[in-house]
Chimera marker file (.cmm) of the C-alpha trace (Angstrom):
<marker_set name="trace">
<marker id="1" x="-7.193" y="14.338" z="9.523" r="1" g="1" b="0" radius="0.5"/>
<marker id="2" x="-6.793" y="11.569" z="6.763" r="1" g="1" b="0" radius="0.5"/>
<marker id="3" x="-5.069" y="8.623" z="8.115" r="1" g="1" b="0" radius="0.5"/>
<marker id="4" x="-4.287" y="5.249" z="5.564" r="1" g="1" b="0" radius="0.5"/>
<marker id="5" x="-1.560" y="3.020" z="5.039" r="1" g="1" b="0" radius="0.5"/>
<marker id="6" x="0.143" y="1.879" z="2.068" r="1" g="1" b="0" radius="0.5"/>
<marker id="7" x="1.861" y="-1.149" z="0.797" r="1" g="1" b="0" radius="0.5"/>
<marker id="8" x="4.787" y="-0.305" z="-1.666" r="1" g="1" b="0" radius="0.5"/>
<marker id="9" x="6.311" y="-2.601" z="-4.436" r="1" g="1" b="0" radius="0.5"/>
<marker id="10" x="8.760" y="-3.097" z="-7.457" r="1" g="1" b="0" radius="0.5"/>
<marker id="11" x="7.030" y="-2.753" z="-10.400" r="1" g="1" b="0" radius="0.5"/>
<marker id="12" x="3.846" y="-1.471" z="-11.634" r="1" g="1" b="0" radius="0.5"/>
<marker id="13" x="2.763" y="-4.827" z="-12.621" r="1" g="1" b="0" radius="0.5"/>
<marker id="14" x="2.778" y="-5.949" z="-9.388" r="1" g="1" b="0" radius="0.5"/>
<marker id="15" x="0.894" y="-3.145" z="-7.854" r="1" g="1" b="0" radius="0.5"/>
<marker id="16" x="-2.022" y="-3.892" z="-10.361" r="1" g="1" b="0" radius="0.5"/>
<marker id="17" x="-1.966" y="-7.164" z="-10.124" r="1" g="1" b="0" radius="0.5"/>
<marker id="18" x="-2.547" y="-6.745" z="-6.325" r="1" g="1" b="0" radius="0.5"/>
<marker id="19" x="-5.056" y="-4.449" z="-6.103" r="1" g="1" b="0" radius="0.5"/>
<marker id="20" x="-7.236" y="-6.254" z="-8.780" r="1" g="1" b="0" radius="0.5"/>
<marker id="21" x="-6.865" y="-9.853" z="-7.319" r="1" g="1" b="0" radius="0.5"/>
<marker id="22" x="-7.585" y="-8.125" z="-3.724" r="1" g="1" b="0" radius="0.5"/>
<marker id="23" x="-10.514" y="-6.004" z="-5.122" r="1" g="1" b="0" radius="0.5"/>
<marker id="24" x="-11.747" y="-9.619" z="-6.806" r="1" g="1" b="0" radius="0.5"/>
<marker id="25" x="-12.092" y="-10.885" z="-2.752" r="1" g="1" b="0" radius="0.5"/>
<marker id="26" x="-13.775" y="-7.780" z="-1.358" r="1" g="1" b="0" radius="0.5"/>
<marker id="27" x="-10.912" y="-6.026" z="0.029" r="1" g="1" b="0" radius="0.5"/>
<marker id="28" x="-11.271" y="-2.058" z="-0.303" r="1" g="1" b="0" radius="0.5"/>
<marker id="29" x="-8.109" y="-1.239" z="-1.546" r="1" g="1" b="0" radius="0.5"/>
<marker id="30" x="-6.873" y="1.046" z="-4.448" r="1" g="1" b="0" radius="0.5"/>
<marker id="31" x="-3.843" y="2.342" z="-6.413" r="1" g="1" b="0" radius="0.5"/>
<marker id="32" x="-2.253" y="5.582" z="-5.669" r="1" g="1" b="0" radius="0.5"/>
<marker id="33" x="0.520" y="7.404" z="-6.332" r="1" g="1" b="0" radius="0.5"/>
<marker id="34" x="3.500" y="7.135" z="-4.356" r="1" g="1" b="0" radius="0.5"/>
<marker id="35" x="3.959" y="9.813" z="-2.158" r="1" g="1" b="0" radius="0.5"/>
<marker id="36" x="7.084" y="11.441" z="-3.186" r="1" g="1" b="0" radius="0.5"/>
<marker id="37" x="8.920" y="11.474" z="0.380" r="1" g="1" b="0" radius="0.5"/>
<marker id="38" x="9.310" y="7.661" z="-0.655" r="1" g="1" b="0" radius="0.5"/>
<marker id="39" x="11.987" y="7.293" z="-3.112" r="1" g="1" b="0" radius="0.5"/>
<marker id="40" x="12.291" y="3.649" z="-3.648" r="1" g="1" b="0" radius="0.5"/>
<marker id="41" x="9.601" y="2.294" z="-5.209" r="1" g="1" b="0" radius="0.5"/>
<marker id="42" x="7.473" y="1.572" z="-9.016" r="1" g="1" b="0" radius="0.5"/>
<marker id="43" x="5.556" y="4.759" z="-8.366" r="1" g="1" b="0" radius="0.5"/>
<marker id="44" x="2.470" y="3.491" z="-7.398" r="1" g="1" b="0" radius="0.5"/>
<marker id="45" x="1.307" y="1.923" z="-4.247" r="1" g="1" b="0" radius="0.5"/>
<marker id="46" x="-1.558" y="-0.153" z="-2.585" r="1" g="1" b="0" radius="0.5"/>
<marker id="47" x="-3.443" y="2.527" z="-0.177" r="1" g="1" b="0" radius="0.5"/>
<marker id="48" x="-5.636" y="0.186" z="2.833" r="1" g="1" b="0" radius="0.5"/>
<marker id="49" x="-6.929" y="0.559" z="5.996" r="1" g="1" b="0" radius="0.5"/>
<marker id="50" x="-4.921" y="-0.162" z="9.199" r="1" g="1" b="0" radius="0.5"/>
<marker id="51" x="-7.281" y="-2.875" z="10.621" r="1" g="1" b="0" radius="0.5"/>
<marker id="52" x="-6.700" y="-4.792" z="7.160" r="1" g="1" b="0" radius="0.5"/>
<marker id="53" x="-2.999" y="-4.899" z="6.952" r="1" g="1" b="0" radius="0.5"/>
<marker id="54" x="-2.635" y="-8.354" z="8.450" r="1" g="1" b="0" radius="0.5"/>
<marker id="55" x="-4.915" y="-10.216" z="6.476" r="1" g="1" b="0" radius="0.5"/>
<marker id="56" x="-4.057" y="-8.231" z="2.914" r="1" g="1" b="0" radius="0.5"/>
<marker id="57" x="0.108" y="-8.915" z="3.815" r="1" g="1" b="0" radius="0.5"/>
<marker id="58" x="-0.862" y="-12.470" z="3.965" r="1" g="1" b="0" radius="0.5"/>
<marker id="59" x="-3.188" y="-12.579" z="0.655" r="1" g="1" b="0" radius="0.5"/>
<marker id="60" x="0.102" y="-10.956" z="-1.291" r="1" g="1" b="0" radius="0.5"/>
<marker id="61" x="2.342" y="-13.386" z="0.614" r="1" g="1" b="0" radius="0.5"/>
<marker id="62" x="0.055" y="-16.148" z="-1.009" r="1" g="1" b="0" radius="0.5"/>
<marker id="63" x="0.329" y="-14.124" z="-4.437" r="1" g="1" b="0" radius="0.5"/>
<marker id="64" x="4.248" y="-14.500" z="-4.514" r="1" g="1" b="0" radius="0.5"/>
<marker id="65" x="4.233" y="-10.873" z="-4.571" r="1" g="1" b="0" radius="0.5"/>
<marker id="66" x="7.195" y="-8.703" z="-2.690" r="1" g="1" b="0" radius="0.5"/>
<marker id="67" x="6.055" y="-5.787" z="-0.788" r="1" g="1" b="0" radius="0.5"/>
<marker id="68" x="9.233" y="-3.294" z="-0.645" r="1" g="1" b="0" radius="0.5"/>
<marker id="69" x="7.775" y="-1.173" z="2.631" r="1" g="1" b="0" radius="0.5"/>
<marker id="70" x="4.963" y="-0.116" z="4.570" r="1" g="1" b="0" radius="0.5"/>
<marker id="71" x="3.731" y="3.121" z="5.517" r="1" g="1" b="0" radius="0.5"/>
<marker id="72" x="1.199" y="5.228" z="7.701" r="1" g="1" b="0" radius="0.5"/>
<marker id="73" x="0.265" y="8.380" z="5.495" r="1" g="1" b="0" radius="0.5"/>
<marker id="74" x="-0.994" y="11.600" z="7.299" r="1" g="1" b="0" radius="0.5"/>
<marker id="75" x="-2.862" y="13.649" z="5.496" r="1" g="1" b="0" radius="0.5"/>
<marker id="76" x="-4.425" y="16.990" z="6.075" r="1" g="1" b="0" radius="0.5"/>
<marker id="77" x="-5.152" y="19.739" z="3.756" r="1" g="1" b="0" radius="0.5"/>
<marker id="78" x="-1.976" y="19.852" z="1.349" r="1" g="1" b="0" radius="0.5"/>
<marker id="79" x="0.273" y="18.921" z="4.036" r="1" g="1" b="0" radius="0.5"/>
<marker id="80" x="1.615" y="15.435" z="4.058" r="1" g="1" b="0" radius="0.5"/>
<marker id="81" x="3.646" y="13.066" z="6.047" r="1" g="1" b="0" radius="0.5"/>
<marker id="82" x="4.883" y="9.557" z="6.124" r="1" g="1" b="0" radius="0.5"/>
<marker id="83" x="6.207" y="6.953" z="8.500" r="1" g="1" b="0" radius="0.5"/>
<marker id="84" x="7.853" y="3.772" z="7.713" r="1" g="1" b="0" radius="0.5"/>
<marker id="85" x="5.884" y="0.749" z="9.597" r="1" g="1" b="0" radius="0.5"/>
<marker id="86" x="6.393" y="-3.018" z="10.419" r="1" g="1" b="0" radius="0.5"/>
<marker id="87" x="5.219" y="-5.254" z="8.612" r="1" g="1" b="0" radius="0.5"/>
<marker id="88" x="3.147" y="-7.473" z="10.081" r="1" g="1" b="0" radius="0.5"/>
<link id1="1" id2="2" r="1" g="1" b="0" radius="0.2"/>
<link id1="2" id2="3" r="1" g="1" b="0" radius="0.2"/>
<link id1="3" id2="4" r="1" g="1" b="0" radius="0.2"/>
<link id1="4" id2="5" r="1" g="1" b="0" radius="0.2"/>
<link id1="5" id2="6" r="1" g="1" b="0" radius="0.2"/>
<link id1="6" id2="7" r="1" g="1" b="0" radius="0.2"/>
<link id1="7" id2="8" r="1" g="1" b="0" radius="0.2"/>
<link id1="8" id2="9" r="1" g="1" b="0" radius="0.2"/>
<link id1="9" id2="10" r="1" g="1" b="0" radius="0.2"/>
<link id1="10" id2="11" r="1" g="1" b="0" radius="0.2"/>
<link id1="11" id2="12" r="1" g="1" b="0" radius="0.2"/>
<link id1="12" id2="13" r="1" g="1" b="0" radius="0.2"/>
<link id1="13" id2="14" r="1" g="1" b="0" radius="0.2"/>
<link id1="14" id2="15" r="1" g="1" b="0" radius="0.2"/>
<link id1="15" id2="16" r="1" g="1" b="0" radius="0.2"/>
<link id1="16" id2="17" r="1" g="1" b="0" radius="0.2"/>
<link id1="17" id2="18" r="1" g="1" b="0" radius="0.2"/>
<link id1="18" id2="19" r="1" g="1" b="0" radius="0.2"/>
<link id1="19" id2="20" r="1" g="1" b="0" radius="0.2"/>
<link id1="20" id2="21" r="1" g="1" b="0" radius="0.2"/>
<link id1="21" id2="22" r="1" g="1" b="0" radius="0.2"/>
<link id1="22" id2="23" r="1" g="1" b="0" radius="0.2"/>
<link id1="23" id2="24" r="1" g="1" b="0" radius="0.2"/>
<link id1="24" id2="25" r="1" g="1" b="0" radius="0.2"/>
<link id1="25" id2="26" r="1" g="1" b="0" radius="0.2"/>
<link id1="26" id2="27" r="1" g="1" b="0" radius="0.2"/>
<link id1="27" id2="28" r="1" g="1" b="0" radius="0.2"/>
<link id1="28" id2="29" r="1" g="1" b="0" radius="0.2"/>
<link id1="29" id2="30" r="1" g="1" b="0" radius="0.2"/>
<link id1="30" id2="31" r="1" g="1" b="0" radius="0.2"/>
<link id1="31" id2="32" r="1" g="1" b="0" radius="0.2"/>
<link id1="32" id2="33" r="1" g="1" b="0" radius="0.2"/>
<link id1="33" id2="34" r="1" g="1" b="0" radius="0.2"/>
<link id1="34" id2="35" r="1" g="1" b="0" radius="0.2"/>
<link id1="35" id2="36" r="1" g="1" b="0" radius="0.2"/>
<link id1="36" id2="37" r="1" g="1" b="0" radius="0.2"/>
<link id1="37" id2="38" r="1" g="1" b="0" radius="0.2"/>
<link id1="38" id2="39" r="1" g="1" b="0" radius="0.2"/>
<link id1="39" id2="40" r="1" g="1" b="0" radius="0.2"/>
<link id1="40" id2="41" r="1" g="1" b="0" radius="0.2"/>
<link id1="41" id2="42" r="1" g="1" b="0" radius="0.2"/>
<link id1="42" id2="43" r="1" g="1" b="0" radius="0.2"/>
<link id1="43" id2="44" r="1" g="1" b="0" radius="0.2"/>
<link id1="44" id2="45" r="1" g="1" b="0" radius="0.2"/>
<link id1="45" id2="46" r="1" g="1" b="0" radius="0.2"/>
<link id1="46" id2="47" r="1" g="1" b="0" radius="0.2"/>
<link id1="47" id2="48" r="1" g="1" b="0" radius="0.2"/>
<link id1="48" id2="49" r="1" g="1" b="0" radius="0.2"/>
<link id1="49" id2="50" r="1" g="1" b="0" radius="0.2"/>
<link id1="50" id2="51" r="1" g="1" b="0" radius="0.2"/>
<link id1="51" id2="52" r="1" g="1" b="0" radius="0.2"/>
<link id1="52" id2="53" r="1" g="1" b="0" radius="0.2"/>
<link id1="53" id2="54" r="1" g="1" b="0" radius="0.2"/>
<link id1="54" id2="55" r="1" g="1" b="0" radius="0.2"/>
<link id1="55" id2="56" r="1" g="1" b="0" radius="0.2"/>
<link id1="56" id2="57" r="1" g="1" b="0" radius="0.2"/>
<link id1="57" id2="58" r="1" g="1" b="0" radius="0.2"/>
<link id1="58" id2="59" r="1" g="1" b="0" radius="0.2"/>
<link id1="59" id2="60" r="1" g="1" b="0" radius="0.2"/>
<link id1="60" id2="61" r="1" g="1" b="0" radius="0.2"/>
<link id1="61" id2="62" r="1" g="1" b="0" radius="0.2"/>
<link id1="62" id2="63" r="1" g="1" b="0" radius="0.2"/>
<link id1="63" id2="64" r="1" g="1" b="0" radius="0.2"/>
<link id1="64" id2="65" r="1" g="1" b="0" radius="0.2"/>
<link id1="65" id2="66" r="1" g="1" b="0" radius="0.2"/>
<link id1="66" id2="67" r="1" g="1" b="0" radius="0.2"/>
<link id1="67" id2="68" r="1" g="1" b="0" radius="0.2"/>
<link id1="68" id2="69" r="1" g="1" b="0" radius="0.2"/>
<link id1="69" id2="70" r="1" g="1" b="0" radius="0.2"/>
<link id1="70" id2="71" r="1" g="1" b="0" radius="0.2"/>
<link id1="71" id2="72" r="1" g="1" b="0" radius="0.2"/>
<link id1="72" id2="73" r="1" g="1" b="0" radius="0.2"/>
<link id1="73" id2="74" r="1" g="1" b="0" radius="0.2"/>
<link id1="74" id2="75" r="1" g="1" b="0" radius="0.2"/>
<link id1="75" id2="76" r="1" g="1" b="0" radius="0.2"/>
<link id1="76" id2="77" r="1" g="1" b="0" radius="0.2"/>
<link id1="77" id2="78" r="1" g="1" b="0" radius="0.2"/>
<link id1="78" id2="79" r="1" g="1" b="0" radius="0.2"/>
<link id1="79" id2="80" r="1" g="1" b="0" radius="0.2"/>
<link id1="80" id2="81" r="1" g="1" b="0" radius="0.2"/>
<link id1="81" id2="82" r="1" g="1" b="0" radius="0.2"/>
<link id1="82" id2="83" r="1" g="1" b="0" radius="0.2"/>
<link id1="83" id2="84" r="1" g="1" b="0" radius="0.2"/>
<link id1="84" id2="85" r="1" g="1" b="0" radius="0.2"/>
<link id1="85" id2="86" r="1" g="1" b="0" radius="0.2"/>
<link id1="86" id2="87" r="1" g="1" b="0" radius="0.2"/>
<link id1="87" id2="88" r="1" g="1" b="0" radius="0.2"/>
</marker_set>
């Protein structure tokens, strides 16, 4: 089972800017399509690992970007479950 976390954003521009700046600082993040189970989003999300959540969230706040939501995604084969989690 593949388990990862995502941040959702208001706009595609915010998601892409966030990815660019975090990658420049050495974080392992990437843009992915927002799972269809999440309805309020621009359509792109930022994928990251759980252990990086607090640091990445701090960097996003410093950049002045607003995170709409944080989600845990569990993917096994073609099945996917999405769970909202609290921001740290």
